[in-house]
Backbone as JSON Lines, residues from 0, in Angstrom:
{"i":0,"aa":"M","n":[0.82,-1.21,0.0],"ca":[0.0,0.0,0.0],"c":[0.85,1.26,0.0]}
{"i":1,"aa":"N","n":[2.13,1.12,0.32],"ca":[3.0,2.28,0.36],"c":[3.71,2.54,-0.96]}
{"i":2,"aa":"R","n":[3.44,1.73,-1.97],"ca":[4.11,1.91,-3.26],"c":[3.24,2.73,-4.19]}
{"i":3,"aa":"F","n":[3.87,3.72,-4.83],"ca":[3.17,4.58,-5.76],"c":[3.88,4.55,-7.11]}
{"i":4,"aa":"C","n":[3.12,4.88,-8.15],"ca":[3.68,4.9,-9.51],"c":[3.32,6.22,-10.17]}
{"i":5,"aa":"L","n":[4.31,6.84,-10.78],"ca":[4.12,8.07,-11.54],"c":[4.61,7.87,-12.96]}
{"i":6,"aa":"E","n":[3.85,8.42,-13.91],"ca":[4.36,8.51,-15.27],"c":[4.9,9.93,-15.46]}
{"i":7,"aa":"V","n":[6.14,10.01,-15.85],"ca":[6.83,11.29,-15.97],"c":[7.34,11.44,-17.39]}
{"i":8,"aa":"S","n":[7.15,12.61,-17.97],"ca":[7.6,12.84,-19.34],"c":[8.08,14.27,-19.5]}
{"i":9,"aa":"G","n":[8.81,14.52,-20.57],"ca":[9.3,15.86,-20.85],"c":[9.92,15.93,-22.23]}
{"i":10,"aa":"D","n":[10.09,17.16,-22.71],"ca":[10.68,17.38,-24.04],"c":[12.18,17.14,-24.03]}
{"i":11,"aa":"F","n":[12.83,17.5,-22.92],"ca":[14.28,17.33,-22.81],"c":[14.62,16.87,-21.4]}
{"i":12,"aa":"A","n":[15.81,16.27,-21.26],"ca":[16.28,15.83,-19.96],"c":[17.79,15.77,-19.98]}
{"i":13,"aa":"C","n":[18.4,15.98,-18.82],"ca":[19.85,15.86,-18.7],"c":[20.18,15.38,-17.29]}
{"i":14,"aa":"F","n":[20.54,14.11,-17.18],"ca":[20.95,13.52,-15.91],"c":[22.47,13.39,-15.98]}
{"i":15,"aa":"T","n":[23.14,14.47,-15.62],"ca":[24.56,14.67,-15.92],"c":[25.43,13.56,-15.34]}
{"i":16,"aa":"R","n":[26.28,13.03,-16.18],"ca":[27.25,12.02,-15.75],"c":[28.33,12.71,-14.93]}
{"i":17,"aa":"P","n":[28.64,12.2,-13.73],"ca":[29.58,12.89,-12.84],"c":[31.01,12.93,-13.36]}
{"i":18,"aa":"E","n":[31.38,12.01,-14.27],"ca":[32.75,12.0,-14.76],"c":[33.01,13.09,-15.8]}
{"i":19,"aa":"M","n":[31.94,13.75,-16.28],"ca":[32.11,14.83,-17.25],"c":[32.31,16.15,-16.51]}
{"i":20,"aa":"K","n":[33.46,16.76,-16.66],"ca":[33.82,17.92,-15.84],"c":[33.34,19.25,-16.41]}
{"i":21,"aa":"V","n":[33.35,19.41,-17.72],"ca":[33.04,20.7,-18.32],"c":[31.72,20.65,-19.09]}
{"i":22,"aa":"E","n":[31.68,19.84,-20.13],"ca":[30.47,19.73,-20.94],"c":[29.48,18.78,-20.27]}
{"i":23,"aa":"R","n":[28.21,19.11,-20.35],"ca":[27.18,18.26,-19.75],"c":[26.81,17.13,-20.72]}
{"i":24,"aa":"V","n":[26.92,15.91,-20.23],"ca":[26.52,14.73,-20.99],"c":[25.59,13.92,-20.11]}
{"i":25,"aa":"S","n":[24.42,13.6,-20.62],"ca":[23.41,12.92,-19.82],"c":[23.65,11.41,-19.78]}
{"i":26,"aa":"S","n":[23.22,10.79,-18.69],"ca":[23.1,9.34,-18.65],"c":[22.0,8.91,-19.62]}
{"i":27,"aa":"D","n":[21.99,7.64,-19.97],"ca":[21.02,7.15,-20.96],"c":[19.58,7.23,-20.46]}
{"i":28,"aa":"V","n":[19.39,7.08,-19.16],"ca":[18.04,7.11,-18.58],"c":[18.08,7.9,-17.28]}
{"i":29,"aa":"I","n":[16.93,8.15,-16.72],"ca":[16.82,8.88,-15.47],"c":[17.53,8.12,-14.35]}
{"i":30,"aa":"T","n":[18.22,8.83,-13.48],"ca":[18.89,8.21,-12.35],"c":[17.92,8.06,-11.17]}
{"i":31,"aa":"P","n":[18.18,7.13,-10.25],"ca":[17.3,6.98,-9.09],"c":[17.17,8.26,-8.26]}
{"i":32,"aa":"S","n":[18.25,9.02,-8.12],"ca":[18.17,10.25,-7.33],"c":[17.28,11.28,-8.02]}
{"i":33,"aa":"A","n":[17.35,11.37,-9.35],"ca":[16.48,12.29,-10.08],"c":[15.02,11.84,-10.0]}
{"i":34,"aa":"A","n":[14.8,10.52,-10.03],"ca":[13.44,10.0,-9.88],"c":[12.89,10.31,-8.48]}
{"i":35,"aa":"R","n":[13.74,10.16,-7.48],"ca":[13.31,10.48,-6.11],"c":[12.91,11.94,-5.99]}
{"i":36,"aa":"S","n":[13.63,12.83,-6.66],"ca":[13.33,14.25,-6.56],"c":[11.97,14.6,-7.14]}
{"i":37,"aa":"V","n":[11.49,13.79,-8.1],"ca":[10.15,14.02,-8.66],"c":[9.09,13.76,-7.6]}
{"i":38,"aa":"F","n":[9.24,12.66,-6.87],"ca":[8.3,12.35,-5.79],"c":[8.38,13.4,-4.69]}
{"i":39,"aa":"E","n":[9.6,13.83,-4.36],"ca":[9.76,14.84,-3.31],"c":[9.18,16.18,-3.72]}
{"i":40,"aa":"A","n":[9.16,16.47,-5.02],"ca":[8.57,17.72,-5.49],"c":[7.07,17.75,-5.25]}
{"i":41,"aa":"I","n":[6.46,16.57,-5.23],"ca":[5.02,16.49,-4.97],"c":[4.74,16.49,-3.47]}
{"i":42,"aa":"L","n":[5.51,15.7,-2.73],"ca":[5.33,15.66,-1.27],"c":[6.65,15.36,-0.6]}
{"i":43,"aa":"W","n":[7.09,16.29,0.21],"ca":[8.27,16.08,1.04],"c":[7.96,16.5,2.47]}
{"i":44,"aa":"K","n":[8.26,15.62,3.41],"ca":[8.11,15.9,4.82],"c":[9.3,15.26,5.55]}
{"i":45,"aa":"P","n":[9.73,15.86,6.67],"ca":[10.85,15.25,7.42],"c":[10.53,13.85,7.93]}
{"i":46,"aa":"A","n":[9.24,13.52,8.04],"ca":[8.85,12.24,8.61],"c":[8.83,11.1,7.6]}
{"i":47,"aa":"I","n":[9.07,11.4,6.3],"ca":[9.01,10.34,5.3],"c":[10.26,10.36,4.42]}
{"i":48,"aa":"R","n":[10.47,9.24,3.72],"ca":[11.56,9.13,2.75],"c":[11.06,8.33,1.56]}
{"i":49,"aa":"W","n":[11.49,8.71,0.37],"ca":[11.11,8.01,-0.85],"c":[12.25,7.1,-1.29]}
{"i":50,"aa":"E","n":[11.92,5.84,-1.61],"ca":[12.9,4.89,-2.12],"c":[12.43,4.37,-3.48]}
{"i":51,"aa":"I","n":[13.21,4.63,-4.51],"ca":[12.84,4.22,-5.87],"c":[13.11,2.72,-6.02]}
{"i":52,"aa":"R","n":[12.11,1.99,-6.52],"ca":[12.19,0.53,-6.64],"c":[12.27,0.05,-8.09]}
{"i":53,"aa":"R","n":[11.75,0.83,-9.03],"ca":[11.67,0.34,-10.41],"c":[11.55,1.53,-11.35]}
{"i":54,"aa":"I","n":[12.24,1.45,-12.46],"ca":[12.16,2.47,-13.51],"c":[11.82,1.77,-14.82]}
{"i":55,"aa":"E","n":[10.77,2.23,-15.47],"ca":[10.39,1.69,-16.77],"c":[10.57,2.79,-17.83]}
{"i":56,"aa":"V","n":[11.31,2.49,-18.87],"ca":[11.56,3.43,-19.96],"c":[10.47,3.23,-21.01]}
{"i":57,"aa":"L","n":[9.72,4.28,-21.3],"ca":[8.54,4.15,-22.16],"c":[8.77,4.59,-23.6]}
{"i":58,"aa":"K","n":[9.85,5.34,-23.83],"ca":[10.14,5.8,-25.19],"c":[11.58,5.49,-25.55]}
{"i":59,"aa":"P","n":[11.88,5.29,-26.84],"ca":[13.25,5.01,-27.24],"c":[14.21,6.12,-26.79]}
{"i":60,"aa":"I","n":[15.43,5.72,-26.47],"ca":[16.44,6.67,-25.99],"c":[16.98,7.45,-27.19]}
{"i":61,"aa":"R","n":[16.72,8.76,-27.18],"ca":[17.15,9.61,-28.29],"c":[17.92,10.81,-27.74]}
{"i":62,"aa":"W","n":[18.82,11.34,-28.55],"ca":[19.74,12.38,-28.09],"c":[19.59,13.64,-28.91]}
{"i":63,"aa":"I","n":[20.06,14.74,-28.31],"ca":[20.13,16.02,-29.01],"c":[21.31,16.8,-28.45]}
{"i":64,"aa":"S","n":[22.06,17.44,-29.34],"ca":[23.2,18.26,-28.93],"c":[22.78,19.73,-28.92]}
{"i":65,"aa":"V","n":[23.01,20.4,-27.81],"ca":[22.58,21.8,-27.63],"c":[23.74,22.62,-27.1]}
{"i":66,"aa":"R","n":[23.91,23.81,-27.64],"ca":[24.89,24.76,-27.11],"c":[24.11,25.88,-26.43]}
{"i":67,"aa":"R","n":[24.45,26.19,-25.2],"ca":[23.69,27.18,-24.44],"c":[24.61,28.01,-23.55]}
{"i":68,"aa":"N","n":[24.09,29.14,-23.09],"ca":[24.85,30.02,-22.22],"c":[24.68,29.59,-20.77]}
{"i":69,"aa":"E","n":[25.79,29.56,-20.04],"ca":[25.77,29.24,-18.62],"c":[26.6,30.26,-17.86]}
{"i":70,"aa":"L","n":[26.35,30.33,-16.57],"ca":[27.09,31.24,-15.7],"c":[28.36,30.55,-15.23]}
{"i":71,"aa":"G","n":[29.51,31.19,-15.39],"ca":[30.78,30.58,-15.07],"c":[31.3,30.88,-13.68]}
{"i":72,"aa":"A","n":[30.49,31.44,-12.81],"ca":[30.94,31.78,-11.46],"c":[29.78,31.66,-10.5]}
{"i":73,"aa":"K","n":[30.09,31.65,-9.22],"ca":[29.06,31.65,-8.19],"c":[29.5,32.58,-7.07]}
{"i":74,"aa":"A","n":[28.55,32.96,-6.25],"ca":[28.84,33.9,-5.17],"c":[29.86,33.29,-4.21]}
{"i":75,"aa":"S","n":[30.82,34.1,-3.79],"ca":[31.86,33.65,-2.88],"c":[31.3,33.47,-1.47]}
{"i":76,"aa":"V","n":[31.61,32.33,-0.87],"ca":[31.17,32.09,0.52],"c":[31.8,33.11,1.46]}
{"i":77,"aa":"R","n":[33.05,33.45,1.21],"ca":[33.73,34.43,2.06],"c":[33.06,35.79,1.98]}
{"i":78,"aa":"N","n":[32.66,36.2,0.78],"ca":[31.97,37.48,0.62],"c":[30.62,37.48,1.32]}
{"i":79,"aa":"V","n":[29.93,36.36,1.25],"ca":[28.63,36.25,1.92],"c":[28.8,36.34,3.42]}
{"i":80,"aa":"Q","n":[29.79,35.63,3.96],"ca":[30.04,35.69,5.4],"c":[30.43,37.09,5.85]}
{"i":81,"aa":"S","n":[31.25,37.77,5.03],"ca":[31.66,39.13,5.36],"c":[30.46,40.08,5.35]}
{"i":82,"aa":"A","n":[29.6,39.94,4.33],"ca":[28.42,40.79,4.24],"c":[27.46,40.53,5.4]}
{"i":83,"aa":"A","n":[27.39,39.28,5.85],"ca":[26.51,38.96,6.98],"c":[27.02,39.6,8.27]}
{"i":84,"aa":"R","n":[28.35,39.72,8.4],"ca":[28.92,40.31,9.62],"c":[28.72,41.82,9.66]}
{"i":85,"aa":"V","n":[28.99,42.48,8.54],"ca":[28.96,43.95,8.54],"c":[27.61,44.51,8.09]}
{"i":86,"aa":"G","n":[26.76,43.67,7.55],"ca":[25.44,44.13,7.13],"c":[25.38,44.73,5.75]}
{"i":87,"aa":"Q","n":[26.48,44.67,4.98],"ca":[26.48,45.17,3.61],"c":[27.61,44.52,2.83]}
{"i":88,"aa":"G","n":[27.5,44.59,1.52],"ca":[28.53,44.0,0.68],"c":[28.0,43.8,-0.74]}
{"i":89,"aa":"N","n":[28.9,43.63,-1.67],"ca":[28.54,43.44,-3.06],"c":[28.54,41.95,-3.4]}
{"i":90,"aa":"L","n":[27.35,41.38,-3.49],"ca":[27.22,39.95,-3.77],"c":[26.74,39.68,-5.19]}
{"i":91,"aa":"G","n":[26.64,40.71,-5.98],"ca":[26.13,40.55,-7.33],"c":[27.12,39.88,-8.26]}
{"i":92,"aa":"I","n":[26.59,39.15,-9.23],"ca":[27.39,38.55,-10.29],"c":[26.88,39.11,-11.62]}
{"i":93,"aa":"Y","n":[27.77,39.69,-12.39],"ca":[27.39,40.31,-13.65],"c":[27.45,39.27,-14.77]}
{"i":94,"aa":"I","n":[26.3,38.97,-15.31],"ca":[26.19,37.89,-16.29],"c":[27.08,38.14,-17.5]}
{"i":95,"aa":"E","n":[27.13,39.39,-17.97],"ca":[27.91,39.69,-19.16],"c":[29.4,39.39,-18.96]}
{"i":96,"aa":"E","n":[29.87,39.47,-17.72],"ca":[31.28,39.23,-17.43],"c":[31.59,37.76,-17.18]}
{"i":97,"aa":"E","n":[30.58,36.99,-16.77],"ca":[30.81,35.6,-16.37],"c":[30.13,34.59,-17.29]}
{"i":98,"aa":"R","n":[29.6,35.05,-18.41],"ca":[28.89,34.14,-19.31],"c":[29.86,33.2,-20.0]}
{"i":99,"aa":"Q","n":[29.45,31.91,-20.07],"ca":[30.22,30.91,-20.78],"c":[29.29,30.11,-21.68]}
{"i":100,"aa":"Q","n":[29.76,29.8,-22.86],"ca":[28.95,29.01,-23.78],"c":[29.47,27.58,-23.79]}
{"i":101,"aa":"R","n":[28.56,26.65,-23.46],"ca":[28.95,25.24,-23.35],"c":[28.0,24.36,-24.15]}
{"i":102,"aa":"A","n":[28.56,23.28,-24.66],"ca":[27.75,22.31,-25.39],"c":[27.27,21.24,-24.43]}
{"i":103,"aa":"G","n":[26.12,20.65,-24.75],"ca":[25.57,19.58,-23.92],"c":[24.94,18.51,-24.78]}
{"i":104,"aa":"L","n":[25.07,17.27,-24.34],"ca":[24.43,16.16,-25.03],"c":[23.28,15.69,-24.14]}
{"i":105,"aa":"F","n":[22.06,16.03,-24.55],"ca":[20.87,15.81,-23.73],"c":[19.98,14.72,-24.33]}
{"i":106,"aa":"L","n":[19.04,14.25,-23.52],"ca":[18.0,13.35,-23.99],"c":[16.82,14.18,-24.48]}
{"i":107,"aa":"R","n":[16.07,13.66,-25.43],"ca":[14.89,14.37,-25.9],"c":[13.69,13.44,-25.99]}
{"i":108,"aa":"D","n":[12.53,14.02,-25.76],"ca":[11.26,13.3,-25.84],"c":[11.31,12.05,-24.96]}
{"i":109,"aa":"V","n":[11.41,12.26,-23.65],"ca":[11.56,11.14,-22.71],"c":[10.25,10.87,-21.97]}
{"i":110,"aa":"A","n":[10.09,9.64,-21.53],"ca":[8.94,9.25,-20.72],"c":[9.32,8.03,-19.88]}
{"i":111,"aa":"Y","n":[8.96,8.07,-18.62],"ca":[9.28,6.99,-17.7],"c":[8.09,6.69,-16.79]}
{"i":112,"aa":"R","n":[8.03,5.44,-16.32],"ca":[7.15,5.1,-15.21],"c":[8.04,4.79,-14.02]}
{"i":113,"aa":"L","n":[7.8,5.52,-12.95],"ca":[8.64,5.42,-11.76],"c":[7.84,4.83,-10.61]}
{"i":114,"aa":"Y","n":[8.42,3.83,-9.96],"ca":[7.78,3.19,-8.81],"c":[8.62,3.5,-7.57]}
{"i":115,"aa":"A","n":[7.95,3.96,-6.52],"ca":[8.66,4.33,-5.3],"c":[7.86,3.92,-4.08]}
{"i":116,"aa":"D","n":[8.57,3.57,-3.02],"ca":[7.95,3.25,-1.74],"c":[8.03,4.47,-0.83]}
{"i":117,"aa":"L","n":[6.92,4.77,-0.17],"ca":[6.88,5.82,0.84],"c":[7.27,5.18,2.17]}
{"i":118,"aa":"V","n":[8.42,5.56,2.69],"ca":[8.96,4.94,3.91],"c":[8.83,5.93,5.07]}
{"i":119,"aa":"A","n":[8.21,5.49,6.15],"ca":[8.06,6.33,7.33],"c":[9.35,6.29,8.16]}
{"i":120,"aa":"V","n":[9.86,7.47,8.49],"ca":[11.08,7.55,9.3],"c":[10.87,8.38,10.57]}
{"i":121,"aa":"G","n":[9.82,9.2,10.61],"ca":[9.53,10.03,11.76],"c":[8.39,9.47,12.59]}
{"i":122,"aa":"A","n":[8.27,9.95,13.81],"ca":[7.25,9.43,14.73],"c":[5.84,9.64,14.19]}
{"i":123,"aa":"D","n":[5.58,10.8,13.61],"ca":[4.22,11.08,13.13],"c":[3.84,10.16,11.98]}
{"i":124,"aa":"A","n":[4.77,9.93,11.06],"ca":[4.48,9.05,9.93],"c":[4.33,7.6,10.38]}
{"i":125,"aa":"L","n":[5.1,7.19,11.38],"ca":[4.98,5.84,11.9],"c":[3.63,5.62,12.56]}
{"i":126,"aa":"Q","n":[3.12,6.65,13.21],"ca":[1.83,6.53,13.9],"c":[0.64,6.76,12.97]}
{"i":127,"aa":"N","n":[0.86,7.58,11.93],"ca":[-0.25,7.92,11.02],"c":[0.17,7.73,9.57]}
{"i":128,"aa":"P","n":[0.51,6.51,9.16],"ca":[0.98,6.31,7.78],"c":[-0.08,6.62,6.73]}
{"i":129,"aa":"T","n":[-1.34,6.38,7.08],"ca":[-2.42,6.61,6.11],"c":[-2.51,8.08,5.72]}
{"i":130,"aa":"K","n":[-2.24,8.96,6.66],"ca":[-2.32,10.39,6.38],"c":[-1.36,10.78,5.26]}
{"i":131,"aa":"Y","n":[-0.16,10.26,5.3],"ca":[0.83,10.63,4.3],"c":[0.54,9.96,2.95]}
{"i":132,"aa":"R","n":[0.05,8.73,2.98],"ca":[-0.31,8.08,1.72],"c":[-1.43,8.85,1.02]}
{"i":133,"aa":"E","n":[-2.44,9.21,1.77],"ca":[-3.57,9.93,1.18],"c":[-3.16,11.34,0.75]}
{"i":134,"aa":"M","n":[-2.26,11.94,1.5],"ca":[-1.79,13.28,1.14],"c":[-1.08,13.25,-0.21]}
{"i":135,"aa":"F","n":[-0.2,12.27,-0.4],"ca":[0.51,12.18,-1.68],"c":[-0.46,11.87,-2.81]}
{"i":136,"aa":"Q","n":[-1.35,10.92,-2.6],"ca":[-2.27,10.53,-3.67],"c":[-3.16,11.7,-4.08]}
{"i":137,"aa":"R","n":[-3.62,12.45,-3.11],"ca":[-4.48,13.61,-3.41],"c":[-3.72,14.66,-4.2]}
{"i":138,"aa":"R","n":[-2.5,14.94,-3.81],"ca":[-1.72,15.97,-4.48],"c":[-1.33,15.52,-5.9]}
{"i":139,"aa":"A","n":[-0.95,14.24,-6.04],"ca":[-0.55,13.75,-7.35],"c":[-1.73,13.72,-8.32]}
{"i":140,"aa":"E","n":[-2.9,13.34,-7.83],"ca":[-4.08,13.3,-8.7],"c":[-4.46,14.69,-9.2]}
{"i":141,"aa":"K","n":[-4.24,15.7,-8.36],"ca":[-4.61,17.07,-8.73],"c":[-3.48,17.8,-9.47]}
{"i":142,"aa":"G","n":[-2.33,17.17,-9.58],"ca":[-1.2,17.83,-10.23],"c":[-0.52,18.87,-9.36]}
{"i":143,"aa":"Q","n":[-0.71,18.77,-8.04],"ca":[-0.11,19.74,-7.13],"c":[1.33,19.33,-6.79]}
{"i":144,"aa":"C","n":[2.18,20.32,-6.57],"ca":[3.56,20.04,-6.2],"c":[4.13,21.2,-5.4]}
{"i":145,"aa":"V","n":[5.12,20.9,-4.58],"ca":[5.81,21.93,-3.8],"c":[6.62,22.81,-4.73]}
{"i":146,"aa":"N","n":[7.33,22.2,-5.65],"ca":[8.04,22.93,-6.71],"c":[7.9,22.11,-7.99]}
{"i":147,"aa":"Q","n":[8.08,22.76,-9.13],"ca":[7.9,22.09,-10.41],"c":[8.91,20.96,-10.58]}
{"i":148,"aa":"P","n":[8.46,19.72,-10.74],"ca":[9.42,18.63,-10.99],"c":[10.2,18.88,-12.28]}
{"i":149,"aa":"Y","n":[11.44,18.44,-12.3],"ca":[12.26,18.65,-13.49],"c":[13.1,17.41,-13.76]}
{"i":150,"aa":"L","n":[13.6,17.33,-14.96],"ca":[14.34,16.16,-15.43],"c":[15.83,16.47,-15.51]}
{"i":151,"aa":"G","n":[16.46,16.49,-14.36],"ca":[17.9,16.71,-14.29],"c":[18.31,18.15,-14.16]}
{"i":152,"aa":"C","n":[17.83,19.02,-15.05],"ca":[18.09,20.46,-14.99],"c":[16.76,21.19,-14.8]}
{"i":153,"aa":"R","n":[16.79,22.27,-14.06],"ca":[15.54,22.94,-13.71],"c":[14.8,23.5,-14.93]}
{"i":154,"aa":"E","n":[15.52,23.79,-15.99],"ca":[14.84,24.31,-17.18],"c":[14.11,23.22,-17.96]}
{"i":155,"aa":"F","n":[14.35,21.95,-17.6],"ca":[13.68,20.84,-18.28],"c":[12.52,20.36,-17.41]}
{"i":156,"aa":"A","n":[11.42,21.08,-17.47],"ca":[10.26,20.77,-16.64],"c":[9.68,19.41,-17.0]}
{"i":157,"aa":"A","n":[9.14,18.74,-15.98],"ca":[8.56,17.41,-16.17],"c":[7.04,17.45,-15.99]}
{"i":158,"aa":"R","n":[6.36,16.73,-16.85],"ca":[4.93,16.5,-16.68],"c":[4.76,15.18,-15.93]}
{"i":159,"aa":"F","n":[3.75,15.11,-15.08],"ca":[3.57,13.87,-14.32],"c":[2.09,13.57,-14.14]}
{"i":160,"aa":"R","n":[1.79,12.3,-13.95],"ca":[0.44,11.86,-13.59],"c":[0.54,10.62,-12.73]}
{"i":161,"aa":"L","n":[-0.38,10.48,-11.82],"ca":[-0.43,9.31,-10.95],"c":[-0.99,8.12,-11.72]}
{"i":162,"aa":"V","n":[-0.31,6.99,-11.63],"ca":[-0.75,5.76,-12.28],"c":[-1.26,4.82,-11.19]}
{"i":163,"aa":"T","n":[-2.52,4.5,-11.23],"ca":[-3.12,3.64,-10.19],"c":[-3.18,2.18,-10.61]}
{"i":164,"aa":"Q","n":[-3.16,1.91,-11.92],"ca":[-3.2,0.54,-12.42],"c":[-2.12,0.35,-13.48]}
{"i":165,"aa":"P","n":[-0.86,0.21,-13.06],"ca":[0.24,0.11,-14.02],"c":[0.11,-1.06,-14.98]}
{"i":166,"aa":"E","n":[-0.53,-2.14,-14.54],"ca":[-0.64,-3.32,-15.39],"c":[-1.5,-3.06,-16.62]}
{"i":167,"aa":"Q","n":[-2.3,-2.01,-16.61],"ca":[-3.14,-1.68,-17.74],"c":[-2.52,-0.62,-18.66]}
{"i":168,"aa":"E","n":[-1.33,-0.18,-18.33],"ca":[-0.65,0.83,-19.13],"c":[0.16,0.17,-20.25]}
{"i":169,"aa":"A","n":[0.6,0.99,-21.19],"ca":[1.44,0.5,-22.28],"c":[2.75,-0.05,-21.72]}
{"i":170,"aa":"P","n":[3.28,-1.12,-22.31],"ca":[4.52,-1.71,-21.79],"c":[5.73,-0.82,-22.04]}
{"i":171,"aa":"A","n":[6.81,-1.12,-21.33],"ca":[8.07,-0.42,-21.55],"c":[8.66,-0.84,-22.9]}
{"i":172,"aa":"I","n":[9.68,-0.12,-23.34],"ca":[10.3,-0.44,-24.62],"c":[10.95,-1.82,-24.56]}
{"i":173,"aa":"A","n":[10.95,-2.52,-25.66],"ca":[11.53,-3.87,-25.72],"c":[13.0,-3.77,-26.07]}
{"i":174,"aa":"E","n":[13.8,-3.37,-25.1],"ca":[15.23,-3.19,-25.35],"c":[16.03,-3.58,-24.11]}
{"i":175,"aa":"D","n":[17.13,-4.27,-24.33],"ca":[18.09,-4.59,-23.27],"c":[19.32,-3.72,-23.48]}
{"i":176,"aa":"R","n":[19.86,-3.22,-22.38],"ca":[21.05,-2.37,-22.5],"c":[21.82,-2.36,-21.18]}
{"i":177,"aa":"D","n":[23.13,-2.53,-21.29],"ca":[24.01,-2.36,-20.12],"c":[24.35,-0.89,-20.02]}
{"i":178,"aa":"L","n":[23.87,-0.25,-18.96],"ca":[24.02,1.2,-18.81],"c":[25.29,1.58,-18.07]}
{"i":179,"aa":"G","n":[26.06,0.59,-17.63],"ca":[27.3,0.87,-16.93],"c":[27.06,1.4,-15.52]}
{"i":180,"aa":"W","n":[28.08,2.03,-14.97],"ca":[27.97,2.57,-13.61],"c":[27.17,3.87,-13.66]}
{"i":181,"aa":"M","n":[26.19,3.95,-12.78],"ca":[25.3,5.11,-12.73],"c":[25.19,5.61,-11.29]}
{"i":182,"aa":"L","n":[25.02,6.91,-11.15],"ca":[24.83,7.49,-9.82],"c":[23.52,6.98,-9.23]}
{"i":183,"aa":"Y","n":[23.59,6.43,-8.02],"ca":[22.39,5.97,-7.33],"c":[21.81,7.08,-6.46]}
{"i":184,"aa":"D","n":[22.65,7.63,-5.58],"ca":[22.2,8.73,-4.73],"c":[23.4,9.25,-3.94]}
{"i":185,"aa":"L","n":[23.15,10.25,-3.12],"ca":[24.18,10.79,-2.24],"c":[23.92,10.31,-0.82]}
{"i":186,"aa":"D","n":[24.99,9.9,-0.15],"ca":[24.91,9.45,1.23],"c":[25.18,10.64,2.14]}
{"i":187,"aa":"F","n":[24.15,11.04,2.91],"ca":[24.28,12.21,3.78],"c":[24.56,11.81,5.22]}
{"i":188,"aa":"S","n":[25.21,10.66,5.42],"ca":[25.59,10.26,6.78],"c":[26.5,11.31,7.41]}
{"i":189,"aa":"T","n":[27.34,11.92,6.56],"ca":[28.16,13.06,6.99],"c":[27.64,14.27,6.24]}
{"i":190,"aa":"P","n":[26.74,15.06,6.85],"ca":[26.06,16.14,6.12],"c":[27.0,17.15,5.46]}
{"i":191,"aa":"E","n":[28.12,17.45,6.11],"ca":[29.03,18.45,5.55],"c":[29.82,17.92,4.36]}
{"i":192,"aa":"S","n":[29.81,16.6,4.16],"ca":[30.54,16.02,3.04],"c":[29.79,14.81,2.5]}
{"i":193,"aa":"P","n":[28.66,15.05,1.79],"ca":[27.88,13.93,1.24],"c":[28.7,13.14,0.23]}
{"i":194,"aa":"A","n":[28.58,11.81,0.3],"ca":[29.37,10.93,-0.57],"c":[28.49,10.31,-1.64]}
{"i":195,"aa":"P","n":[28.94,10.32,-2.9],"ca":[28.16,9.69,-3.98],"c":[28.2,8.18,-3.88]}
{"i":196,"aa":"R","n":[27.1,7.55,-4.27],"ca":[27.0,6.09,-4.31],"c":[26.58,5.68,-5.73]}
{"i":197,"aa":"F","n":[27.21,4.64,-6.27],"ca":[26.96,4.22,-7.63],"c":[26.47,2.77,-7.67]}
{"i":198,"aa":"F","n":[25.85,2.4,-8.78],"ca":[25.44,1.01,-8.97],"c":[25.58,0.65,-10.44]}
{"i":199,"aa":"R","n":[25.68,-0.63,-10.71],"ca":[25.79,-1.1,-12.09],"c":[24.38,-1.26,-12.64]}
{"i":200,"aa":"A","n":[24.01,-0.38,-13.57],"ca":[22.64,-0.33,-14.08],"c":[22.49,-1.2,-15.31]}
{"i":201,"aa":"E","n":[21.46,-2.03,-15.31],"ca":[21.14,-2.87,-16.46],"c":[19.66,-2.73,-16.78]}
{"i":202,"aa":"M","n":[19.36,-2.48,-18.03],"ca":[17.98,-2.37,-18.47],"c":[17.6,-3.65,-19.2]}
{"i":203,"aa":"R","n":[16.53,-4.29,-18.73],"ca":[16.04,-5.52,-19.34],"c":[14.62,-5.3,-19.82]}
{"i":204,"aa":"Q","n":[14.42,-5.34,-21.13],"ca":[13.11,-5.09,-21.73],"c":[12.52,-3.76,-21.23]}
{"i":205,"aa":"G","n":[13.39,-2.76,-21.19],"ca":[12.97,-1.42,-20.81],"c":[12.8,-1.18,-19.33]}
{"i":206,"aa":"V","n":[13.18,-2.16,-18.5],"ca":[12.95,-2.06,-17.06],"c":[14.29,-2.1,-16.31]}
{"i":207,"aa":"I","n":[14.44,-1.19,-15.35],"ca":[15.58,-1.19,-14.43],"c":[15.04,-1.55,-13.06]}
{"i":208,"aa":"D","n":[15.41,-2.73,-12.57],"ca":[14.94,-3.21,-11.28],"c":[15.93,-2.77,-10.2]}
{"i":209,"aa":"L","n":[15.45,-1.98,-9.25],"ca":[16.31,-1.43,-8.21],"c":[16.13,-2.13,-6.86]}
{"i":210,"aa":"T","n":[15.38,-3.21,-6.84],"ca":[15.11,-3.87,-5.56],"c":[16.3,-4.67,-5.07]}
{"i":211,"aa":"Q","n":[17.19,-5.08,-6.0],"ca":[18.35,-5.89,-5.62],"c":[19.67,-5.16,-5.94]}
{"i":212,"aa":"V","n":[19.63,-3.84,-5.85],"ca":[20.81,-3.06,-6.22],"c":[21.91,-3.21,-5.17]}
{"i":213,"aa":"Q","n":[23.13,-3.38,-5.65],"ca":[24.31,-3.37,-4.79],"c":[25.03,-2.04,-5.01]}
{"i":214,"aa":"V","n":[25.0,-1.22,-3.99],"ca":[25.54,0.14,-4.11],"c":[27.01,0.15,-3.72]}
{"i":215,"aa":"A","n":[27.8,0.89,-4.5],"ca":[29.23,1.02,-4.22],"c":[29.63,2.49,-4.21]}
{"i":216,"aa":"Q","n":[30.77,2.77,-3.58],"ca":[31.26,4.15,-3.56],"c":[31.91,4.48,-4.9]}
């Protein structure tokens, strides 16, 4: 009863591969952490946690190369701390001076079915699990969200709908593919220094089964 399914789609997506330092290159499919963020965009509370169990790829994997403007700098932490102490300071970044043009290899015309378990971690959710299940279902059915879900980059907005009977939906693509090492999620056991965790991703008939994942650093 704690498992939910969302169909998520978008015109473009970029789930950036961590080994690419300058140019953005997307993974072949959505990563578990990006899938989790879609559920959290609809409902996030300190008392619950989302765990992605299954990803179904609904459309063929297609690519597009795009060149776009990006900002090449960010606000200095030292300047922010100084401004906080004295009550004033110049924290502005001038786009014309810091603009950089970069190429990216993105996904286009994507669609996925995402399955996730709502896991209670706080006292309130443990005592009232039905409240959180109904809260998510109500919000997902109405298209409500805390912030707009996106597919890797915030400019790639995602459309979503709640799927109540996945067995009656169109099947995933009939394709097998070894996706190699993929980012699973970040381990926040040490909040000041979150550590990335990876897994060997394999797609079988359009499905990535995450129930038996072995996570590595």
